[in-house]
N, C-alpha and C positions, 0 to 999 in steps of 0.2 A: 517273582523275586526271590525265589529260592536259588535259579539259575544265576542271576546277579549276586547273590552272595556266596556262592560256590567260587563265580568266577573272581569277586575280591579276595575271598580267603586264601584261592590258589595263587593268584598273581601275588599277593602279599606274604605268603611263604617263599614262593620263588625269589622275589627282588629280597628278602632279608637272606634268605639261603645263600644265594650267590654271593651276597656282600660278606657275608662269615665266610665263605670259601676262602675267596680271593682277598678279602681283607684289602681294599683299595687304598684305606683312611686310615690304617695301623691304629687302630681302637679295638676297645675291648667287644668282643660277640655281642653282648647283650644291648649295647648302642644303636646297632642295625636294627634289631627287634624293635626298639623302642623308637626310633627314627620312621620305621615303616609304619608304625601302628600310629605314633604322632600325626602323620603326613597323611593318611587315610581318614583320619577324625576330621582336619581342618579340611581335606578335600569336601567330603561330606558336609562339614559345616559353611564353607564358601558355597557349594551347592545351594544347598538352603537358605542360605540368606539372600541370595540373589533372585532365588525362585519366590522367595516372601517380598521382597521387594517389587519385581515383576507383578505379583498378584495383587499389588496395590496401586497399580497402574490405570487408567481408566478403560473400560470395555471397548470403548471406541476404536481404540487402538489396537485390537483385536479382530479386527472384522475378518470373519473366515475367506471373504472375497479379496483381502489384500494381496499383492504380489507376492510377499514372504510365506504366505498360507496355499498358493495355488500352486497344485502339482504341473509341471510340465511335461510334454511328452519325452522330454530327454530323461529329467528325471525318474520316471515312472520306468522306462526302458532300462536306467541302471539300477532302481531298487530290485527289478524281477531279474536284471541279470545278476546282483550279490544274494539272490534267493530270498527274500522278506515274505515271500508266501511260507514257507518253510518254519522261519524265524521269529516271524512277528507275535506270535503265541507266547513266545519265552519271555520277551520282555516286557517287563513288570508294570503294572499301573499302578500309579500312586495317586489315583483318585480319592483315595481315603484322606487325604488332606485338604480336599475341598468338598468332601462329601458328593463327590459325583463320580461314580467308576465309570472306567471307559473300556472294560475288559469285553462288555458285548453291549447291542444297542436293544435297549430294554424296553422299547416303546417306538419301535421302527415307523408307525402311523401317525405319531404325533409330532407336528412339525414345531409345537414348542418345545418338546423336549429335546429334538434335532436340534433347533439352535441354540437351545443350551449346550448340547453335546459340540458342537462345531465350535463354540464360543472356547469351552474347556479345551478343545483341542488345538485351537488356535495359542491360547495361553501355554499349555504343554510344548508347542512347538518352538514357541520362542523361548520359552525357559531353558529349555534342552540347546537349541541355539547359541543361547549367550553363555550358557555353561560351559560348554567347549571351548572357548577361548579364556574364558576367565577361571577356568582352574587351573592356568598358569599362575594365577596370582600365589600359586602355592610357594613358587621359585621367591617370593618375597619373604618367606617366612624362614629366620635366621635357624639354624640347628649347629653350627660347629664347625662341621669341615667342609669346604667349598667341594670337595669329591662326593659328599651326598648329596648334593643337589643333581649330579650326574647319575649316581647310580641307584638313588631311592626315589628321589622328590621326580625328578623327570620322567622314569617310569611311570610312577602311579600318576602323573599329569597325562601321558600318553595314554593309560587305561582309561583313565578320568574322560577321555576325547571320545574312545571309543564307545563306553557305555552310556554317554549323553546322547552322543547323536544317532543312535540307533532308534531311541523312542520317537525323537524328533523324525524321523524317517517314516516310521511307523504312524505316526500321527498324521503325517503330511500325505502319505498313502491311503491311509483309512478317510481323510476328510474329503478328499476326492469322491468316493463312493459315497458318503452322508450328503452331499452336495446332490447327488443323482437322487437318492432316495427320499430329499427334501423337495425336489422339482417333479418328481412322480406324485409325490404327495400334493402339491398344490394344484397339478393338472387335474387329479381327481378329484380335488375339492372344487373346482372350477366347473366340473362338468356335471 
């Protein structure tokens, strides 16, 4: 979580700072700071709103065997090419919002636990996939100058894409391993 907060803090500072230096909208410098903070807060609220709405959807829509949640060989290669094994532990787990932490497999031999873990992972994948394009709803929030859309709002939306898609990649990558663990437990219980 701290890594994400640092990324948000540094990127927000850079966005406001670059705008202050170049002043593309010819406005008082503090408006860039206000706009940046307002758009970051709006982004978090939009992401939270859609996460809450998705969590209200029926569990059956989030079966971990559905195509959206199954890791293909191509995806696995891509994830490994971008170094997922190195950075996946730095991606925050927001399981505290659903009372189910996904940072560590607490009960690897319990298939009931693994089923819940896979369900939570599927919800998380969907939430992060949908947060990615929905972050651009930010562009609908009027803030005064159209230049601010390009110099403040757009960079924040792009950063949101990156910060939203990385958890989806991590969850999907880990979900494949959970399936294997689940199947091993099933075989063990039948023998």
